[in-house]
C-alpha positions as MATLAB code, in Angstrom:
seq = 'MKDLRKKLESLYSKSDEPENQADSSGTIRTELDRLFSHQKGVKYFAEFQIEKETRSISDFVQGSWINTHFGDIFRAESDYPLIDPYGNLNLKTIYNFTFSDFSSVFQLEIPVNAEKLLFIDTETTGLSGGAGTVAFLIGLGWLAGDRFIVHQYFITQLNHEKGMLELIRKLIPNFDCIVTYNGKSYDIPLLNSRFIMNRMSPPFDNLCHIDLLHPTRTLWKFSMENCKLKTVETDLLGLYREDDIPGEMIPDVYFDYLRNRRAEKIERIFYHNRFDVITMLANLILIVRAHLSSEPEKNPLTDFAKAKLFTRKKDIDRSISHYKHVLNSAISGPRRQKTYIELAALFKKDQKFDEAVHYWNLALNSQFPFMLEPYVELAKYYEHRQNKYAEAIRICQSALKELPFHRNREKLDIEKRINRLYGKLQSKTRANRSANGK';
ca = [
      -0.014   -0.037    0.079;
       2.833    2.439    0.923;
       4.740    1.582   -2.399;
       1.560    2.503   -4.384;
       1.218    5.769   -2.560;
       4.796    6.784   -3.326;
       4.313    6.000   -7.032;
       1.189    8.052   -7.096;
       2.891   11.034   -5.281;
       5.709   10.890   -7.829;
       3.210   11.175  -10.624;
       1.561   14.187   -9.052;
       4.799   16.071   -8.559;
       5.606   16.277  -12.230;
       5.762   19.945  -13.230;
       4.847   19.603  -16.987;
       1.226   18.807  -16.275;
      -1.483   21.196  -17.523;
      -2.932   23.459  -14.865;
      -6.443   21.935  -15.028;
      -4.973   18.515  -14.635;
      -3.014   19.595  -11.613;
      -6.235   20.866  -10.054;
      -7.931   17.635  -10.792;
      -5.030   15.749   -9.172;
      -5.409   17.830   -6.081;
      -8.979   16.588   -5.785;
      -7.804   13.020   -6.261;
      -4.981   13.552   -3.718;
      -7.572   14.581   -1.130;
      -9.639   11.547   -1.694;
      -6.610    9.362   -1.670;
      -5.436   10.957    1.663;
      -8.810   10.078    3.094;
      -8.635    6.416    1.876;
      -5.057    5.841    3.135;
      -5.696    7.510    6.558;
      -6.748    5.340    9.551;
      -9.490    7.755   10.709;
     -13.127    6.951   10.362;
     -14.808    8.268    7.268;
     -17.993    9.347    9.080;
     -16.452   12.852    9.703;
     -16.937   13.433    5.864;
     -20.619   12.994    6.405;
     -20.933   15.011    9.659;
     -23.965   16.975    8.524;
     -25.940   13.811    7.680;
     -24.723   12.050   10.937;
     -25.924   14.890   13.178;
     -29.371   14.837   11.534;
     -29.669   11.052   12.189;
     -28.588   11.501   15.918;
     -31.008   14.285   16.601;
     -34.023   12.270   15.301;
     -34.759   10.336   18.455;
     -37.880    8.424   19.350;
     -38.767   11.073   21.837;
     -38.896   13.574   18.867;
     -42.041   11.724   17.673;
     -43.571    9.956   20.593;
     -44.180   11.505   23.983;
     -42.391    9.603   26.605;
     -39.279    9.236   28.676;
     -36.051    7.296   28.841;
     -35.429    4.849   31.641;
     -31.905    3.816   32.435;
     -31.357    0.175   33.168;
     -28.388   -2.038   33.591;
     -28.967   -3.401   30.090;
     -29.433   -0.116   28.331;
     -31.843    2.726   27.991;
     -35.560    1.820   27.508;
     -37.986    4.283   26.038;
     -41.420    4.328   27.757;
     -44.457    6.146   26.328;
     -47.151    7.043   28.671;
     -50.686    7.880   27.977;
     -54.099    7.732   29.654;
     -57.681    8.029   28.438;
     -60.711    9.349   30.303;
     -63.179    6.538   30.463;
     -66.060    9.085   30.257;
     -64.972    9.912   26.580;
     -66.741    7.855   23.907;
     -64.700    5.209   22.270;
     -66.647    4.836   19.015;
     -70.261    4.053   20.092;
     -69.103    2.612   23.404;
     -68.679    4.167   26.861;
     -65.584    2.410   28.350;
     -66.809    3.348   31.880;
     -69.379    0.502   31.329;
     -66.541   -1.883   32.628;
     -67.487   -0.933   36.145;
     -71.087   -2.061   35.724;
     -69.953   -5.783   35.764;
     -69.465   -7.672   38.962;
     -66.640  -10.029   39.832;
     -68.838  -13.085   39.070;
     -69.720  -11.673   35.518;
     -66.129  -12.008   34.554;
     -65.704  -15.320   36.102;
     -68.847  -16.873   34.451;
     -68.236  -15.359   30.943;
     -64.459  -16.216   30.840;
     -64.561  -19.524   32.870;
     -62.240  -18.002   35.546;
     -61.507  -19.909   38.701;
     -61.267  -16.933   40.868;
     -63.324  -13.607   41.021;
     -61.553  -10.674   39.310;
     -61.745   -7.033   39.900;
     -61.698   -4.774   36.795;
     -58.829   -2.875   38.106;
     -56.731   -6.051   38.539;
     -56.898   -6.822   34.809;
     -53.681   -6.123   32.778;
     -54.030   -5.812   29.055;
     -50.972   -6.873   27.080;
     -50.149   -6.492   23.375;
     -46.699   -7.074   21.754;
     -45.105   -5.860   18.472;
     -42.403   -8.342   17.407;
     -39.664   -8.839   14.849;
     -41.547  -11.684   13.221;
     -45.113  -12.789   13.004;
     -44.434  -16.595   12.989;
     -42.738  -16.692   16.356;
     -39.659  -18.941   16.964;
     -36.671  -18.591   19.159;
     -35.165  -15.630   17.240;
     -38.346  -13.575   17.486;
     -38.123  -10.610   19.911;
     -40.868   -8.315   21.306;
     -39.368   -4.942   20.660;
     -42.425   -3.093   21.981;
     -44.699   -4.201   24.785;
     -47.941   -2.305   25.419;
     -49.524   -2.634   28.861;
     -52.972   -1.107   29.869;
     -54.907   -1.063   33.135;
     -57.829    0.812   34.704;
     -57.100    3.420   37.364;
     -60.357    5.009   38.679;
     -61.875    7.016   35.762;
     -58.894    6.622   33.439;
     -57.276    3.822   31.354;
     -53.545    4.010   31.501;
     -51.229    2.795   28.720;
     -47.467    2.316   29.142;
     -45.474    1.234   25.985;
     -41.897   -0.162   26.412;
     -39.633    0.079   23.426;
     -36.075   -1.086   22.781;
     -33.932    0.881   20.337;
     -31.287   -2.001   20.266;
     -32.138   -5.757   20.568;
     -29.597   -6.250   23.188;
     -31.543   -3.920   25.566;
     -34.258   -6.588   25.707;
     -33.418   -7.726   29.259;
     -33.717   -4.194   30.558;
     -37.317   -4.001   29.112;
     -38.333   -7.392   30.485;
     -37.082   -6.358   33.983;
     -39.314   -3.258   33.792;
     -42.554   -5.032   32.966;
     -41.749   -7.729   35.378;
     -41.937   -5.221   38.213;
     -45.596   -4.292   37.159;
     -46.922   -7.896   36.716;
     -47.460   -8.556   40.557;
     -49.892   -5.589   40.757;
     -52.606   -7.561   38.824;
     -54.470  -10.865   39.122;
     -55.350  -11.573   35.489;
     -53.945  -10.684   32.092;
     -56.020   -9.918   29.031;
     -54.697  -10.446   25.468;
     -55.853  -11.079   21.903;
     -54.663  -14.382   20.705;
     -52.149  -14.161   23.570;
     -52.574  -17.789   24.664;
     -51.118  -18.863   21.202;
     -48.756  -16.082   20.511;
     -47.878  -13.153   22.895;
     -47.551  -14.933   26.254;
     -45.613  -17.983   24.905;
     -43.342  -15.555   23.111;
     -42.685  -13.475   26.211;
     -42.217  -16.601   28.408;
     -39.647  -17.760   25.969;
     -37.854  -14.338   25.950;
     -37.789  -14.360   29.776;
     -36.296  -17.886   29.892;
     -33.622  -17.063   27.237;
     -32.607  -14.098   29.334;
     -32.319  -16.378   32.445;
     -35.389  -14.955   34.086;
     -38.305  -16.789   35.396;
     -41.611  -15.919   33.511;
     -43.946  -13.793   35.657;
     -47.256  -14.972   34.169;
     -47.535  -18.400   35.777;
     -49.706  -17.439   38.750;
     -52.080  -15.201   36.789;
     -55.361  -16.153   35.184;
     -55.600  -15.383   31.393;
     -58.451  -13.979   29.304;
     -57.814  -14.464   25.589;
     -60.346  -12.420   23.793;
     -59.919  -13.928   20.360;
     -61.847  -17.202   21.131;
     -65.037  -15.544   22.620;
     -64.924  -12.965   19.819;
     -65.027  -15.648   17.309;
     -67.794  -17.525   19.168;
     -70.054  -14.502   19.163;
     -69.376  -12.721   15.889;
     -67.832  -15.295   13.503;
     -71.046  -15.262   11.446;
     -71.681  -11.621   11.418;
     -68.067  -10.186   10.714;
     -65.740  -10.835    7.764;
     -62.917  -11.786   10.170;
     -62.266  -11.487   13.808;
     -59.218   -9.040   13.785;
     -59.174   -6.351   16.312;
     -59.493   -3.736   13.545;
     -62.644   -5.421   12.350;
     -64.091   -5.380   15.762;
     -63.372   -1.533   15.841;
     -65.088   -0.941   12.570;
     -68.008   -3.401   12.675;
     -68.775   -3.139   16.406;
     -67.582    0.151   17.665;
     -67.714    2.298   14.528;
     -64.232    3.354   14.753;
     -61.795    3.837   11.711;
     -58.090    4.293   12.392;
     -56.328    6.983   10.315;
     -52.978    6.264    8.782;
     -52.585    3.005   10.679;
     -49.780    0.576    9.785;
     -50.787   -2.902    8.712;
     -49.514   -5.477   11.269;
     -47.592   -7.403    8.700;
     -45.375   -4.302    7.869;
     -44.222   -3.745   11.518;
     -41.240   -6.057   11.605;
     -39.831   -4.502    8.407;
     -40.325   -0.972    9.715;
     -38.465   -1.948   12.957;
     -35.572   -3.521   11.082;
     -35.438   -0.415    8.948;
     -35.155    1.682   12.072;
     -32.278   -0.529   13.429;
     -30.399   -0.027   10.173;
     -31.028    3.682    9.517;
     -32.623    5.101   12.670;
     -35.685    6.376   10.871;
     -37.676    7.194   13.985;
     -40.482    8.865   12.255;
     -41.959    5.554   10.979;
     -41.795    4.032   14.591;
     -44.470    6.544   15.637;
     -47.121    4.621   13.585;
     -46.167    1.428   15.328;
     -46.714    3.123   18.802;
     -50.090    4.326   17.418;
     -51.058    0.950   16.204;
     -50.098   -0.843   19.580;
     -51.723    1.905   21.691;
     -55.147    1.436   20.051;
     -54.884   -2.370   19.998;
     -54.577   -2.138   23.884;
     -57.429    0.225   24.228;
     -59.654   -1.733   21.845;
     -59.001   -4.885   23.972;
     -60.690   -3.174   26.865;
     -63.689   -2.202   24.583;
     -63.727   -5.678   23.199;
     -63.929   -7.301   26.729;
     -66.903   -4.956   27.460;
     -68.721   -5.990   24.253;
     -68.140   -9.686   25.116;
     -69.447   -9.515   28.684;
     -72.429   -7.310   27.697;
     -73.395   -9.859   24.979;
     -73.385  -12.757   27.373;
     -75.488  -10.761   29.931;
     -78.051   -9.420   27.492;
     -80.909  -11.623   26.214;
     -82.341   -8.857   24.106;
     -82.346   -9.241   20.252;
     -79.033   -8.177   18.594;
     -78.718   -5.715   15.754;
     -77.397   -8.498   13.605;
     -79.481  -11.676   13.814;
     -76.392  -13.664   12.867;
     -75.015  -12.715   16.360;
     -78.177  -14.082   17.895;
     -77.609  -17.165   16.021;
     -74.068  -17.491   17.387;
     -75.277  -16.743   20.859;
     -77.911  -19.457   20.650;
     -75.244  -22.006   19.788;
     -73.013  -20.705   22.598;
     -75.824  -21.134   25.207;
     -76.653  -24.640   23.755;
     -73.033  -25.541   24.613;
     -73.488  -24.064   28.085;
     -76.598  -26.249   28.488;
     -78.874  -23.158   28.999;
     -81.622  -24.264   26.630;
     -84.183  -21.663   27.437;
     -81.702  -18.886   26.659;
     -80.690  -20.741   23.494;
     -84.381  -21.057   22.300;
     -84.802  -17.334   22.906;
     -82.048  -16.273   20.723;
     -82.979  -18.641   17.892;
     -86.490  -17.117   18.016;
     -84.914  -13.615   17.733;
     -83.232  -14.959   14.537;
     -86.666  -16.019   13.291;
     -88.358  -12.706   13.932;
     -85.675  -10.954   11.826;
     -84.972  -10.628    8.110;
     -82.783  -13.549    7.690;
     -81.769  -15.406    4.595;
     -83.760  -18.651    3.553;
     -80.833  -21.132    4.374;
     -80.196  -19.515    7.728;
     -83.792  -19.711    8.479;
     -83.956  -23.306    7.643;
     -80.852  -23.931    9.765;
     -82.471  -22.117   12.613;
     -85.602  -24.444   12.361;
     -83.323  -27.427   12.539;
     -81.383  -26.234   15.551;
     -84.655  -25.383   17.385;
     -86.168  -28.736   16.593;
     -83.089  -30.507   17.981;
     -83.307  -28.433   21.276;
     -87.062  -29.253   21.700;
     -86.373  -33.050   20.888;
     -83.630  -32.999   23.568;
     -86.093  -31.495   25.992;
     -88.635  -34.212   25.099;
     -91.111  -31.590   23.599;
     -91.739  -33.497   20.400;
     -94.839  -31.493   19.234;
     -92.577  -28.340   18.978;
     -89.868  -30.493   17.396;
     -92.077  -31.891   14.680;
     -93.435  -28.373   14.056;
     -90.015  -27.010   13.172;
     -88.914  -30.150   11.204;
     -91.997  -29.558    8.966;
     -91.120  -25.962    8.561;
     -87.611  -26.892    7.437;
     -89.121  -29.059    4.608;
     -90.396  -25.892    2.858;
     -89.883  -26.223   -0.896;
     -88.418  -22.669   -0.975;
     -85.381  -23.871    1.127;
     -82.436  -25.930   -0.304;
     -82.793  -29.639    0.223;
     -81.753  -30.944    3.599;
     -82.016  -34.627    4.537;
     -81.981  -34.203    8.263;
     -85.678  -33.121    8.877;
     -86.850  -36.064    6.782;
     -84.835  -38.441    8.777;
     -85.925  -37.022   12.129;
     -89.554  -37.133   11.073;
     -89.258  -40.678    9.887;
     -87.663  -41.683   13.212;
     -90.307  -39.811   15.203;
     -93.217  -41.534   13.437;
     -91.504  -44.897   13.581;
     -90.273  -44.968   17.146;
     -92.629  -42.533   18.925;
     -95.926  -42.930   17.070;
     -95.613  -46.444   15.528;
     -97.006  -44.765   12.314;
     -95.017  -46.799    9.855;
     -97.034  -45.816    6.842;
     -96.331  -42.061    7.591;
     -92.633  -42.831    8.084;
     -92.597  -44.605    4.748;
     -94.233  -41.605    3.007;
     -91.576  -39.347    4.432;
     -88.809  -41.528    3.319;
     -90.217  -41.669   -0.160;
     -90.454  -37.961   -0.329;
     -86.887  -37.707    0.709;
     -85.845  -40.058   -2.107;
     -87.598  -37.885   -4.631;
     -85.744  -34.817   -3.483;
     -82.315  -36.323   -2.813;
     -79.673  -35.236   -5.404;
     -78.706  -38.245   -7.618;
     -74.974  -38.227   -6.666;
     -75.692  -38.953   -2.918;
     -75.759  -42.657   -3.382;
     -74.769  -43.536    0.220;
     -77.781  -41.680    1.740;
     -79.999  -43.211   -1.026;
     -79.022  -46.643    0.150;
     -79.632  -45.784    3.755;
     -83.080  -44.462    3.073;
     -84.050  -47.555    1.035;
     -82.893  -49.737    3.863;
     -85.097  -47.767    6.213;
     -88.009  -48.053    3.962;
     -87.536  -51.831    3.621;
     -87.397  -52.117    7.472;
     -90.577  -49.968    7.791;
     -92.386  -52.127    5.365;
     -91.510  -55.168    7.344;
     -92.762  -53.572   10.510;
     -95.913  -52.308    8.746;
     -96.623  -55.974    7.590;
     -96.007  -57.304   11.066;
     -98.348  -54.825   12.482;
    -100.980  -55.609    9.936;
    -100.797  -59.320   10.697;
    -100.898  -58.648   14.400;
    -104.054  -56.509   13.885;
    -105.727  -59.169   11.829;
    -104.855  -61.803   14.411;
    -106.380  -59.579   17.160;
    -109.546  -59.150   15.061;
    -109.880  -62.949   14.706;
    -109.186  -62.696   10.872;
];
């Protein structure tokens, strides 16, 4: 390298070069001096470097820096008055529910106070999980009197993770129950693994856990396009986020921040996470309110879902009530037919066969798509409950006429039933003749 430099300098020292070429060589010499020097080249981009250093997270997000043994952690703090409307919902409704309401709706083993609920949502470096996935932002929310507090912990470098985990670990003992959205499958297992990998015991083991995704699906899977939190906001709360960042873009934005320190884009992630945490509170209120209310819902498909829910909970009267709400609404033909079938099954289970037969017959309406179930149930009823074999045969023959030609297996089953019924009918006829002395 030194030999090359000497040769180049000897070329530059020739006096017979044109003036403009000498000027050019001066520029080249400057660049070569920089390349040959052992000093860092960042000083030649001082203006750009200063701009990057001054654009901190705190320039875009209101919060403070917390010094830990493992690096500085940025914490954004915000609180929301519960009296302010959140879409079409009053968040203060949370205080209308009792301890037993939470326990019964979410199958909790212990009574839970609303102010002992800790809402948790994470933003991570990957959406599929795995040992290499890190939660770089953790949002925590809780109730404090007439306000909802949200703290968001953010790491500007991945090796600061342990400091963030220490900070949230100090908060966990203040609560009895955590609330997440798909947290049982994602957020909490991820956080547990990060605690373990940092040689810390996970702090969630002694807390009960409410995962809102599953009750949300149970109640609104028929009436919403999907069960994402943003869909809950738009369809159930009437809220529309402005300039929100799609969840699938968040890891890329964070990695871009690590490379280039473009803090302005991180602001959108804080915004996204903050409203996810608040919407979880609203979502919890909607779920508890739906469980407690037996009044008709705005969307009959929600009543249909609630009827199925209370069937599983063995509250037959409540289930029947919601199915009747469905029938009293403007519902599609196939859904109406399905509701007839569900009601008939409930009345059959309750040994109320007159009502069951009524709804099975309604399900046979020619305006509805063909469904084999009511034919089979009516045939079984007339065969086993009424001993009216001729009526059962008539119903089976009607089913054969309506049955699509490609359903050969069901056709064979019906034909076997008809043959058995004919045998019973003949035996009954012979028995009647013998009884009459013929």
